[in-house]
N, CA, C, O and the ligand as a Tripos MOL2 file, in Angstrom:
@<TRIPOS>MOLECULE
protein
  269   267    68     0     0
PROTEIN
NO_CHARGES

@<TRIPOS>ATOM
      1 N          -6.8960   25.5310  197.4000 N.3       1 MET1
      2 CA         -7.2410   24.1720  197.8150 C.3       1 MET1
      3 C          -8.7090   23.8800  197.5140 C.2       1 MET1
      4 O          -9.5360   24.7870  197.4170 O.2       1 MET1
      5 N          -9.0000   22.6260  197.3740 N.am      2 TYR2
      6 CA        -10.3710   22.2250  197.0720 C.3       2 TYR2
      7 C         -11.0750   21.6670  198.3000 C.2       2 TYR2
      8 O         -12.2930   21.4840  198.3010 O.2       2 TYR2
      9 N         -10.2960   21.3980  199.3480 N.am      3 THR3
     10 CA        -10.8730   20.8650  200.5750 C.3       3 THR3
     11 C         -10.6220   21.8600  201.7080 C.2       3 THR3
     12 O         -10.0420   22.9250  201.4940 O.2       3 THR3
     13 N         -11.0610   21.5030  202.9060 N.am      4 ASN4
     14 CA        -10.9800   22.4510  204.0230 C.3       4 ASN4
     15 C          -9.6940   22.3530  204.8210 C.2       4 ASN4
     16 O          -9.4210   23.2130  205.6580 O.2       4 ASN4
     17 N          -8.9130   21.3360  204.5790 N.am      5 SER5
     18 CA         -7.6860   21.2140  205.3630 C.3       5 SER5
     19 C          -6.5710   20.6000  204.5290 C.2       5 SER5
     20 O          -6.8080   19.9620  203.5030 O.2       5 SER5
     21 N          -5.3640   20.8100  204.9960 N.am      6 ARG6
     22 CA         -4.2060   20.2550  204.3010 C.3       6 ARG6
     23 C          -4.2850   18.7310  204.2390 C.2       6 ARG6
     24 O          -3.9910   18.1260  203.2080 O.2       6 ARG6
     25 N          -4.6850   18.1160  205.3580 N.am      7 ASP7
     26 CA         -4.7800   16.6580  205.3980 C.3       7 ASP7
     27 C          -5.7650   16.1320  204.3590 C.2       7 ASP7
     28 O          -5.4870   15.1610  203.6550 O.2       7 ASP7
     29 N          -6.9190   16.7910  204.2760 N.am      8 ASP8
     30 CA         -7.9200   16.3430  203.3140 C.3       8 ASP8
     31 C          -7.4380   16.5420  201.8860 C.2       8 ASP8
     32 O          -7.7300   15.7370  201.0020 O.2       8 ASP8
     33 N          -6.7040   17.6160  201.6730 N.am      9 GLU9
     34 CA         -6.1860   17.8780  200.3310 C.3       9 GLU9
     35 C          -5.1770   16.7890  199.9420 C.2       9 GLU9
     36 O          -5.1680   16.3200  198.8040 O.2       9 GLU9
     37 N          -4.3360   16.3980  200.8900 N.am     10 VAL10
     38 CA         -3.3590   15.3370  200.6210 C.3      10 VAL10
     39 C          -4.0770   14.0220  200.3230 C.2      10 VAL10
     40 O          -3.6700   13.2750  199.4330 O.2      10 VAL10
     41 N          -5.1430   13.7440  201.0670 N.am     11 LYS11
     42 CA         -5.9220   12.5220  200.8210 C.3      11 LYS11
     43 C          -6.5120   12.5510  199.4160 C.2      11 LYS11
     44 O          -6.5000   11.5500  198.7000 O.2      11 LYS11
     45 N          -7.0270   13.7150  199.0370 N.am     12 LEU12
     46 CA         -7.6040   13.8620  197.7010 C.3      12 LEU12
     47 C          -6.5300   13.6110  196.6370 C.2      12 LEU12
     48 O          -6.7760   12.9060  195.6580 O.2      12 LEU12
     49 N          -5.3580   14.1800  196.8290 N.am     13 LEU13
     50 CA         -4.2590   14.0010  195.8720 C.3      13 LEU13
     51 C          -3.8920   12.5140  195.7480 C.2      13 LEU13
     52 O          -3.6820   12.0030  194.6480 O.2      13 LEU13
     53 N          -3.8210   11.8440  196.8830 N.am     14 LYS14
     54 CA         -3.4470   10.4290  196.8500 C.3      14 LYS14
     55 C          -4.4800    9.5900  196.1190 C.2      14 LYS14
     56 O          -4.1400    8.6430  195.4110 O.2      14 LYS14
     57 N          -5.7520    9.9500  196.2980 N.am     15 ARG15
     58 CA         -6.8120    9.2340  195.5800 C.3      15 ARG15
     59 C          -6.6450    9.4250  194.0710 C.2      15 ARG15
     60 O          -6.7490    8.4730  193.2970 O.2      15 ARG15
     61 N          -6.3880   10.6590  193.6720 N.am     16 LEU16
     62 CA         -6.2700   10.9420  192.2460 C.3      16 LEU16
     63 C          -5.0480   10.2530  191.6500 C.2      16 LEU16
     64 O          -5.1080    9.7170  190.5440 O.2      16 LEU16
     65 N          -3.9370   10.2690  192.3880 N.am     17 TRP17
     66 CA         -2.7130    9.6650  191.8620 C.3      17 TRP17
     67 C          -2.8270    8.1530  191.7560 C.2      17 TRP17
     68 O          -2.1510    7.5330  190.9350 O.2      17 TRP17
     69 N          -3.6730    7.5620  192.5780 N.am     18 THR18
     70 CA         -3.8430    6.1080  192.5180 C.3      18 THR18
     71 C          -5.0990    5.7370  191.7370 C.2      18 THR18
     72 O          -5.5210    4.5810  191.7280 O.2      18 THR18
     73 N          -5.6980    6.7520  191.0730 N.am     19 SER19
     74 CA         -6.8470    6.5440  190.2040 C.3      19 SER19
     75 C          -8.0300    5.8800  190.9000 C.2      19 SER19
     76 O          -8.7130    5.0350  190.3210 O.2      19 SER19
     77 N          -8.2610    6.2750  192.1510 N.am     20 GLN20
     78 CA         -9.4430    5.7890  192.8380 C.3      20 GLN20
     79 C         -10.6410    6.6470  192.4560 C.2      20 GLN20
     80 O         -10.5030    7.8450  192.2100 O.2      20 GLN20
     81 N         -11.8050    6.0330  192.4080 N.am     21 ALA21
     82 CA        -13.0190    6.7830  192.1040 C.3      21 ALA21
     83 C         -13.2070    7.8550  193.1690 C.2      21 ALA21
     84 O         -13.2580    7.5590  194.3630 O.2      21 ALA21
     85 N         -13.3100    9.1020  192.7220 N.am     22 THR22
     86 CA        -13.3650   10.2240  193.6540 C.3      22 THR22
     87 C         -14.4930   11.1700  193.2870 C.2      22 THR22
     88 O         -14.5760   11.6530  192.1580 O.2      22 THR22
     89 N         -15.3500   11.4240  194.2430 N.am     23 ILE23
     90 CA        -16.4360   12.3820  194.0140 C.3      23 ILE23
     91 C         -15.8560   13.7930  194.0280 C.2      23 ILE23
     92 O         -15.0070   14.1220  194.8560 O.2      23 ILE23
     93 N         -16.3240   14.6090  193.1070 N.am     24 CYS24
     94 CA        -15.8590   15.9960  193.0310 C.3      24 CYS24
     95 C         -16.0590   16.6890  194.3780 C.2      24 CYS24
     96 O         -17.1900   16.7800  194.8550 O.2      24 CYS24
     97 N         -14.9810   17.1800  195.0030 N.am     25 PRO25
     98 CA        -15.1220   17.8320  196.3050 C.3      25 PRO25
     99 C         -15.7880   19.1990  196.2280 C.2      25 PRO25
    100 O         -16.1560   19.7730  197.2530 O.2      25 PRO25
    101 N         -15.9400   19.7180  195.0260 N.am     26 LYS26
    102 CA        -16.5450   21.0340  194.8810 C.3      26 LYS26
    103 C         -18.0750   20.9550  194.7940 C.2      26 LYS26
    104 O         -18.7810   21.6130  195.5590 O.2      26 LYS26
    105 N         -18.5750   20.1510  193.8640 N.am     27 CYS27
    106 CA        -20.0300   20.0930  193.6830 C.3      27 CYS27
    107 C         -20.6350   18.8010  194.2330 C.2      27 CYS27
    108 O         -21.8400   18.7270  194.4740 O.2      27 CYS27
    109 N         -19.7890   17.7800  194.4300 N.am     28 LYS28
    110 CA        -20.2340   16.4920  194.9680 C.3      28 LYS28
    111 C         -21.3410   15.8500  194.1150 C.2      28 LYS28
    112 O         -22.1860   15.1140  194.6250 O.2      28 LYS28
    113 N         -21.3160   16.1410  192.8260 N.am     29 MET29
    114 CA        -22.3660   15.6540  191.9440 C.3      29 MET29
    115 C         -21.9100   14.4910  191.0550 C.2      29 MET29
    116 O         -22.7440   13.7500  190.5340 O.2      29 MET29
    117 N         -20.6140   14.3280  190.8810 N.am     30 ALA30
    118 CA        -20.1350   13.3150  189.9500 C.3      30 ALA30
    119 C         -18.7270   12.8750  190.3120 C.2      30 ALA30
    120 O         -18.0130   13.5450  191.0590 O.2      30 ALA30
    121 N         -18.3460   11.7210  189.7570 N.am     31 GLU31
    122 CA        -16.9780   11.2580  189.9550 C.3      31 GLU31
    123 C         -16.0560   11.9500  188.9650 C.2      31 GLU31
    124 O         -16.4200   12.1810  187.8130 O.2      31 GLU31
    125 N         -14.8670   12.2740  189.4280 N.am     32 LEU32
    126 CA        -13.8850   12.9100  188.5510 C.3      32 LEU32
    127 C         -13.4280   11.9280  187.4850 C.2      32 LEU32
    128 O         -13.3620   10.7210  187.7170 O.2      32 LEU32
    129 N         -13.1140   12.4640  186.3190 N.am     33 GLU33
    130 CA        -12.5720   11.6220  185.2570 C.3      33 GLU33
    131 C         -11.3220   12.2900  184.6890 C.2      33 GLU33
    132 O         -11.0960   13.4860  184.8690 O.2      33 GLU33
    133 N         -10.5200   11.4810  184.0000 N.am     34 HIS34
    134 CA         -9.2750   12.0210  183.4570 C.3      34 HIS34
    135 C          -9.5580   13.1590  182.4890 C.2      34 HIS34
    136 O         -10.4720   13.0860  181.6680 O.2      34 HIS34
    137 N          -8.7590   14.2060  182.6020 N.am     35 LEU35
    138 CA         -8.9210   15.3580  181.7220 C.3      35 LEU35
    139 C          -8.5640   14.9830  180.2820 C.2      35 LEU35
    140 O          -9.2500   15.3780  179.3390 O.2      35 LEU35
    141 N          -7.4850   14.2180  180.1290 N.am     36 HIS36
    142 CA         -7.0540   13.8090  178.7960 C.3      36 HIS36
    143 C          -7.2930   12.3170  178.6430 C.2      36 HIS36
    144 O          -6.4460   11.5000  179.0030 O.2      36 HIS36
    145 N          -8.4370   11.9780  178.1150 N.am     37 LYS37
    146 CA         -8.7910   10.5660  178.0340 C.3      37 LYS37
    147 C          -7.9100    9.8090  177.0540 C.2      37 LYS37
    148 O          -7.6600    8.6160  177.2250 O.2      37 LYS37
    149 N          -7.4470   10.5010  176.0370 N.am     38 LYS38
    150 CA         -6.6660    9.8090  175.0080 C.3      38 LYS38
    151 C          -5.1970    9.6960  175.3840 C.2      38 LYS38
    152 O          -4.5480    8.6920  175.0920 O.2      38 LYS38
    153 N          -4.6780   10.7290  176.0330 N.am     39 ALA39
    154 CA         -3.2590   10.7120  176.3820 C.3      39 ALA39
    155 C          -3.0620   10.0400  177.7350 C.2      39 ALA39
    156 O          -3.1600   10.6780  178.7830 O.2      39 ALA39
    157 N          -2.7900    8.7850  177.6930 N.am     40 LYS40
    158 CA         -2.7140    8.0370  178.9420 C.3      40 LYS40
    159 C          -1.4990    8.4090  179.7850 C.2      40 LYS40
    160 O          -1.4680    8.1460  180.9870 O.2      40 LYS40
    161 N          -0.5090    9.0160  179.1590 N.am     41 LYS41
    162 CA          0.6830    9.3220  179.9500 C.3      41 LYS41
    163 C           0.4490   10.4900  180.9090 C.2      41 LYS41
    164 O           1.0650   10.5520  181.9730 O.2      41 LYS41
    165 N          -0.4320   11.4060  180.5400 N.am     42 SER42
    166 CA         -0.6810   12.5250  181.4350 C.3      42 SER42
    167 C          -1.9890   12.2920  182.1920 C.2      42 SER42
    168 O          -3.0140   12.9120  181.9090 O.2      42 SER42
    169 N          -1.9200   11.3880  183.1530 N.am     43 ASP43
    170 CA         -3.1390   11.0500  183.8900 C.3      43 ASP43
    171 C          -3.1710   11.7140  185.2570 C.2      43 ASP43
    172 O          -3.8330   11.2270  186.1740 O.2      43 ASP43
    173 N          -2.4510   12.8380  185.3950 N.am     44 CYS44
    174 CA         -2.4390   13.5190  186.6930 C.3      44 CYS44
    175 C          -3.4180   14.6810  186.7110 C.2      44 CYS44
    176 O          -3.5850   15.3330  187.7420 O.2      44 CYS44
    177 N          -4.0660   14.9480  185.5830 N.am     45 ASP45
    178 CA         -5.0710   16.0000  185.5380 C.3      45 ASP45
    179 C          -6.4570   15.3710  185.4630 C.2      45 ASP45
    180 O          -6.6850   14.4190  184.7160 O.2      45 ASP45
    181 N          -7.3710   15.9160  186.2470 N.am     46 TRP46
    182 CA         -8.7160   15.3770  186.3310 C.3      46 TRP46
    183 C          -9.7370   16.4720  186.1010 C.2      46 TRP46
    184 O          -9.4570   17.6590  186.2680 O.2      46 TRP46
    185 N         -10.9340   16.0390  185.7120 N.am     47 LYS47
    186 CA        -12.0010   17.0020  185.4790 C.3      47 LYS47
    187 C         -13.3170   16.4640  186.0160 C.2      47 LYS47
    188 O         -13.5800   15.2630  185.9630 O.2      47 LYS47
    189 N         -14.1370   17.3690  186.5320 N.am     48 CYS48
    190 CA        -15.4690   16.9850  186.9820 C.3      48 CYS48
    191 C         -16.4360   17.1500  185.8170 C.2      48 CYS48
    192 O         -16.5610   18.2490  185.2760 O.2      48 CYS48
    193 N         -17.1270   16.0730  185.4170 N.am     49 PRO49
    194 CA        -18.0590   16.1710  184.2860 C.3      49 PRO49
    195 C         -19.3120   16.9710  184.6290 C.2      49 PRO49
    196 O         -20.0340   17.4070  183.7330 O.2      49 PRO49
    197 N         -19.5710   17.1640  185.9060 N.am     50 ALA50
    198 CA        -20.7800   17.8940  186.3120 C.3      50 ALA50
    199 C         -20.5640   19.4040  186.3320 C.2      50 ALA50
    200 O         -21.3050   20.1460  185.6880 O.2      50 ALA50
    201 N         -19.5570   19.8580  187.0680 N.am     51 CYS51
    202 CA        -19.3710   21.3150  187.2070 C.3      51 CYS51
    203 C         -18.2250   21.8390  186.3420 C.2      51 CYS51
    204 O         -18.0600   23.0510  186.1990 O.2      51 CYS51
    205 N         -17.4360   20.9350  185.7680 N.am     52 GLY52
    206 CA        -16.3730   21.3820  184.8750 C.3      52 GLY52
    207 C         -15.0880   21.7910  185.5660 C.2      52 GLY52
    208 O         -14.1420   22.2210  184.9060 O.2      52 GLY52
    209 N         -15.0370   21.6660  186.8890 N.am     53 GLU53
    210 CA        -13.8150   22.0260  187.6160 C.3      53 GLU53
    211 C         -12.6740   21.1140  187.1700 C.2      53 GLU53
    212 O         -12.8490   19.9060  187.0090 O.2      53 GLU53
    213 N         -11.5070   21.7180  186.9760 N.am     54 ILE54
    214 CA        -10.3390   20.9480  186.5690 C.3      54 ILE54
    215 C          -9.3690   20.8520  187.7380 C.2      54 ILE54
    216 O          -9.0500   21.8460  188.3890 O.2      54 ILE54
    217 N          -8.9140   19.6380  187.9860 N.am     55 TYR55
    218 CA         -7.9960   19.3880  189.0920 C.3      55 TYR55
    219 C          -6.6380   19.0130  188.5260 C.2      55 TYR55
    220 O          -6.4680   17.9450  187.9390 O.2      55 TYR55
    221 N          -5.6830   19.8950  188.7080 N.am     56 ARG56
    222 CA         -4.3150   19.6160  188.2590 C.3      56 ARG56
    223 C          -3.5040   19.2620  189.4920 C.2      56 ARG56
    224 O          -3.1750   20.1240  190.3070 O.2      56 ARG56
    225 N          -3.1890   17.9870  189.6140 N.am     57 THR57
    226 CA         -2.5920   17.5240  190.8710 C.3      57 THR57
    227 C          -1.2100   18.1180  191.1200 C.2      57 THR57
    228 O          -0.8180   18.3150  192.2700 O.2      57 THR57
    229 N          -0.4730   18.4020  190.0580 N.am     58 ILE58
    230 CA          0.8580   18.9890  190.2550 C.3      58 ILE58
    231 C           0.7240   20.3860  190.8670 C.2      58 ILE58
    232 O           1.4650   20.7480  191.7820 O.2      58 ILE58
    233 N          -0.2250   21.1570  190.3530 N.am     59 SER59
    234 CA         -0.4510   22.4950  190.9010 C.3      59 SER59
    235 C          -0.9690   22.4150  192.3300 C.2      59 SER59
    236 O          -0.5850   23.2050  193.1930 O.2      59 SER59
    237 N          -1.8550   21.4400  192.5640 N.am     60 MET60
    238 CA         -2.4080   21.2770  193.9120 C.3      60 MET60
    239 C          -1.3000   20.9760  194.9100 C.2      60 MET60
    240 O          -1.3070   21.4880  196.0290 O.2      60 MET60
    241 N          -0.3550   20.1500  194.5050 N.am     61 LEU61
    242 CA          0.7520   19.7980  195.3910 C.3      61 LEU61
    243 C           1.6000   21.0320  195.7050 C.2      61 LEU61
    244 O           2.0060   21.2560  196.8460 O.2      61 LEU61
    245 N           1.8530   21.8160  194.6710 N.am     62 LYS62
    246 CA          2.6850   23.0170  194.8650 C.3      62 LYS62
    247 C           2.0100   24.0230  195.7880 C.2      62 LYS62
    248 O           2.6770   24.7450  196.5300 O.2      62 LYS62
    249 N           0.6780   24.0620  195.7340 N.am     63 GLU63
    250 CA         -0.0420   25.0700  196.4990 C.3      63 GLU63
    251 C          -0.4120   24.6180  197.9040 C.2      63 GLU63
    252 O          -1.0680   25.3560  198.6400 O.2      63 GLU63
    253 N          -0.0060   23.4330  198.2780 N.am     64 LEU64
    254 CA         -0.3040   22.9680  199.6270 C.3      64 LEU64
    255 C           0.3440   23.8940  200.6550 C.2      64 LEU64
    256 O           1.5200   24.2310  200.5240 O.2      64 LEU64
    257 N          -0.4040   24.3070  201.6690 N.am     65 PRO65
    258 CA          0.1890   25.1740  202.7020 C.3      65 PRO65
    259 C           1.1720   24.3790  203.5660 C.2      65 PRO65
    260 O           1.0300   23.1690  203.7430 O.2      65 PRO65
    261 N           2.1540   25.0770  204.0910 N.am     66 ASN66
    262 CA          3.1240   24.4210  204.9680 C.3      66 ASN66
    263 C           2.5940   24.4390  206.4040 C.2      66 ASN66
    264 O           2.9960   25.2670  207.2220 O.2      66 ASN66
    265 N           1.7070   23.5300  206.6810 N.am     67 HIS67
    266 CA          1.0750   23.3900  208.0080 C.3      67 HIS67
    267 C           0.4370   24.6660  208.5310 C.2      67 HIS67
    268 O          -0.1210   24.6710  209.6280 O.2      67 HIS67
    269 ZN        -17.8630   19.0980  190.3020 Zn       68 ZN68
@<TRIPOS>BOND
     1     1     2 1
     2     2     3 1
     3     3     4 2
     4     3     5 am
     5     5     6 1
     6     6     7 1
     7     7     8 2
     8     7     9 am
     9     9    10 1
    10    10    11 1
    11    11    12 2
    12    11    13 am
    13    13    14 1
    14    14    15 1
    15    15    16 2
    16    15    17 am
    17    17    18 1
    18    18    19 1
    19    19    20 2
    20    19    21 am
    21    21    22 1
    22    22    23 1
    23    23    24 2
    24    23    25 am
    25    25    26 1
    26    26    27 1
    27    27    28 2
    28    27    29 am
    29    29    30 1
    30    30    31 1
    31    31    32 2
    32    31    33 am
    33    33    34 1
    34    34    35 1
    35    35    36 2
    36    35    37 am
    37    37    38 1
    38    38    39 1
    39    39    40 2
    40    39    41 am
    41    41    42 1
    42    42    43 1
    43    43    44 2
    44    43    45 am
    45    45    46 1
    46    46    47 1
    47    47    48 2
    48    47    49 am
    49    49    50 1
    50    50    51 1
    51    51    52 2
    52    51    53 am
    53    53    54 1
    54    54    55 1
    55    55    56 2
    56    55    57 am
    57    57    58 1
    58    58    59 1
    59    59    60 2
    60    59    61 am
    61    61    62 1
    62    62    63 1
    63    63    64 2
    64    63    65 am
    65    65    66 1
    66    66    67 1
    67    67    68 2
    68    67    69 am
    69    69    70 1
    70    70    71 1
    71    71    72 2
    72    71    73 am
    73    73    74 1
    74    74    75 1
    75    75    76 2
    76    75    77 am
    77    77    78 1
    78    78    79 1
    79    79    80 2
    80    79    81 am
    81    81    82 1
    82    82    83 1
    83    83    84 2
    84    83    85 am
    85    85    86 1
    86    86    87 1
    87    87    88 2
    88    87    89 am
    89    89    90 1
    90    90    91 1
    91    91    92 2
    92    91    93 am
    93    93    94 1
    94    94    95 1
    95    95    96 2
    96    95    97 am
    97    97    98 1
    98    98    99 1
    99    99   100 2
   100    99   101 am
   101   101   102 1
   102   102   103 1
   103   103   104 2
   104   103   105 am
   105   105   106 1
   106   106   107 1
   107   107   108 2
   108   107   109 am
   109   109   110 1
   110   110   111 1
   111   111   112 2
   112   111   113 am
   113   113   114 1
   114   114   115 1
   115   115   116 2
   116   115   117 am
   117   117   118 1
   118   118   119 1
   119   119   120 2
   120   119   121 am
   121   121   122 1
   122   122   123 1
   123   123   124 2
   124   123   125 am
   125   125   126 1
   126   126   127 1
   127   127   128 2
   128   127   129 am
   129   129   130 1
   130   130   131 1
   131   131   132 2
   132   131   133 am
   133   133   134 1
   134   134   135 1
   135   135   136 2
   136   135   137 am
   137   137   138 1
   138   138   139 1
   139   139   140 2
   140   139   141 am
   141   141   142 1
   142   142   143 1
   143   143   144 2
   144   143   145 am
   145   145   146 1
   146   146   147 1
   147   147   148 2
   148   147   149 am
   149   149   150 1
   150   150   151 1
   151   151   152 2
   152   151   153 am
   153   153   154 1
   154   154   155 1
   155   155   156 2
   156   155   157 am
   157   157   158 1
   158   158   159 1
   159   159   160 2
   160   159   161 am
   161   161   162 1
   162   162   163 1
   163   163   164 2
   164   163   165 am
   165   165   166 1
   166   166   167 1
   167   167   168 2
   168   167   169 am
   169   169   170 1
   170   170   171 1
   171   171   172 2
   172   171   173 am
   173   173   174 1
   174   174   175 1
   175   175   176 2
   176   175   177 am
   177   177   178 1
   178   178   179 1
   179   179   180 2
   180   179   181 am
   181   181   182 1
   182   182   183 1
   183   183   184 2
   184   183   185 am
   185   185   186 1
   186   186   187 1
   187   187   188 2
   188   187   189 am
   189   189   190 1
   190   190   191 1
   191   191   192 2
   192   191   193 am
   193   193   194 1
   194   194   195 1
   195   195   196 2
   196   195   197 am
   197   197   198 1
   198   198   199 1
   199   199   200 2
   200   199   201 am
   201   201   202 1
   202   202   203 1
   203   203   204 2
   204   203   205 am
   205   205   206 1
   206   206   207 1
   207   207   208 2
   208   207   209 am
   209   209   210 1
   210   210   211 1
   211   211   212 2
   212   211   213 am
   213   213   214 1
   214   214   215 1
   215   215   216 2
   216   215   217 am
   217   217   218 1
   218   218   219 1
   219   219   220 2
   220   219   221 am
   221   221   222 1
   222   222   223 1
   223   223   224 2
   224   223   225 am
   225   225   226 1
   226   226   227 1
   227   227   228 2
   228   227   229 am
   229   229   230 1
   230   230   231 1
   231   231   232 2
   232   231   233 am
   233   233   234 1
   234   234   235 1
   235   235   236 2
   236   235   237 am
   237   237   238 1
   238   238   239 1
   239   239   240 2
   240   239   241 am
   241   241   242 1
   242   242   243 1
   243   243   244 2
   244   243   245 am
   245   245   246 1
   246   246   247 1
   247   247   248 2
   248   247   249 am
   249   249   250 1
   250   250   251 1
   251   251   252 2
   252   251   253 am
   253   253   254 1
   254   254   255 1
   255   255   256 2
   256   255   257 am
   257   257   258 1
   258   258   259 1
   259   259   260 2
   260   259   261 am
   261   261   262 1
   262   262   263 1
   263   263   264 2
   264   263   265 am
   265   265   266 1
   266   266   267 1
   267   267   268 2
@<TRIPOS>SUBSTRUCTURE
     1 MET1         2 RESIDUE 1 A MET
     2 TYR2         6 RESIDUE 1 A TYR
     3 THR3        10 RESIDUE 1 A THR
     4 ASN4        14 RESIDUE 1 A ASN
     5 SER5        18 RESIDUE 1 A SER
     6 ARG6        22 RESIDUE 1 A ARG
     7 ASP7        26 RESIDUE 1 A ASP
     8 ASP8        30 RESIDUE 1 A ASP
     9 GLU9        34 RESIDUE 1 A GLU
    10 VAL10       38 RESIDUE 1 A VAL
    11 LYS11       42 RESIDUE 1 A LYS
    12 LEU12       46 RESIDUE 1 A LEU
    13 LEU13       50 RESIDUE 1 A LEU
    14 LYS14       54 RESIDUE 1 A LYS
    15 ARG15       58 RESIDUE 1 A ARG
    16 LEU16       62 RESIDUE 1 A LEU
    17 TRP17       66 RESIDUE 1 A TRP
    18 THR18       70 RESIDUE 1 A THR
    19 SER19       74 RESIDUE 1 A SER
    20 GLN20       78 RESIDUE 1 A GLN
    21 ALA21       82 RESIDUE 1 A ALA
    22 THR22       86 RESIDUE 1 A THR
    23 ILE23       90 RESIDUE 1 A ILE
    24 CYS24       94 RESIDUE 1 A CYS
    25 PRO25       98 RESIDUE 1 A PRO
    26 LYS26      102 RESIDUE 1 A LYS
    27 CYS27      106 RESIDUE 1 A CYS
    28 LYS28      110 RESIDUE 1 A LYS
    29 MET29      114 RESIDUE 1 A MET
    30 ALA30      118 RESIDUE 1 A ALA
    31 GLU31      122 RESIDUE 1 A GLU
    32 LEU32      126 RESIDUE 1 A LEU
    33 GLU33      130 RESIDUE 1 A GLU
    34 HIS34      134 RESIDUE 1 A HIS
    35 LEU35      138 RESIDUE 1 A LEU
    36 HIS36      142 RESIDUE 1 A HIS
    37 LYS37      146 RESIDUE 1 A LYS
    38 LYS38      150 RESIDUE 1 A LYS
    39 ALA39      154 RESIDUE 1 A ALA
    40 LYS40      158 RESIDUE 1 A LYS
    41 LYS41      162 RESIDUE 1 A LYS
    42 SER42      166 RESIDUE 1 A SER
    43 ASP43      170 RESIDUE 1 A ASP
    44 CYS44      174 RESIDUE 1 A CYS
    45 ASP45      178 RESIDUE 1 A ASP
    46 TRP46      182 RESIDUE 1 A TRP
    47 LYS47      186 RESIDUE 1 A LYS
    48 CYS48      190 RESIDUE 1 A CYS
    49 PRO49      194 RESIDUE 1 A PRO
    50 ALA50      198 RESIDUE 1 A ALA
    51 CYS51      202 RESIDUE 1 A CYS
    52 GLY52      206 RESIDUE 1 A GLY
    53 GLU53      210 RESIDUE 1 A GLU
    54 ILE54      214 RESIDUE 1 A ILE
    55 TYR55      218 RESIDUE 1 A TYR
    56 ARG56      222 RESIDUE 1 A ARG
    57 THR57      226 RESIDUE 1 A THR
    58 ILE58      230 RESIDUE 1 A ILE
    59 SER59      234 RESIDUE 1 A SER
    60 MET60      238 RESIDUE 1 A MET
    61 LEU61      242 RESIDUE 1 A LEU
    62 LYS62      246 RESIDUE 1 A LYS
    63 GLU63      250 RESIDUE 1 A GLU
    64 LEU64      254 RESIDUE 1 A LEU
    65 PRO65      258 RESIDUE 1 A PRO
    66 ASN66      262 RESIDUE 1 A ASN
    67 HIS67      266 RESIDUE 1 A HIS
    68 ZN68       269 GROUP 0 **** ****
């Protein structure tokens, strides 16, 4: 997980899926941007331009703890 709690992780996922401007939860230095800028169909992967962390929302969803 990239956040401290399941709830926060879900909030982060929802922001990414709705393409809201989101500050990188890891370094807090920059807004996340789409990993594949050209391929508009795969817009579920994000990247931080500052620290390079890659956020794959499908993997994040799978790794969510069960409460
Ligand atoms: Zn970052």
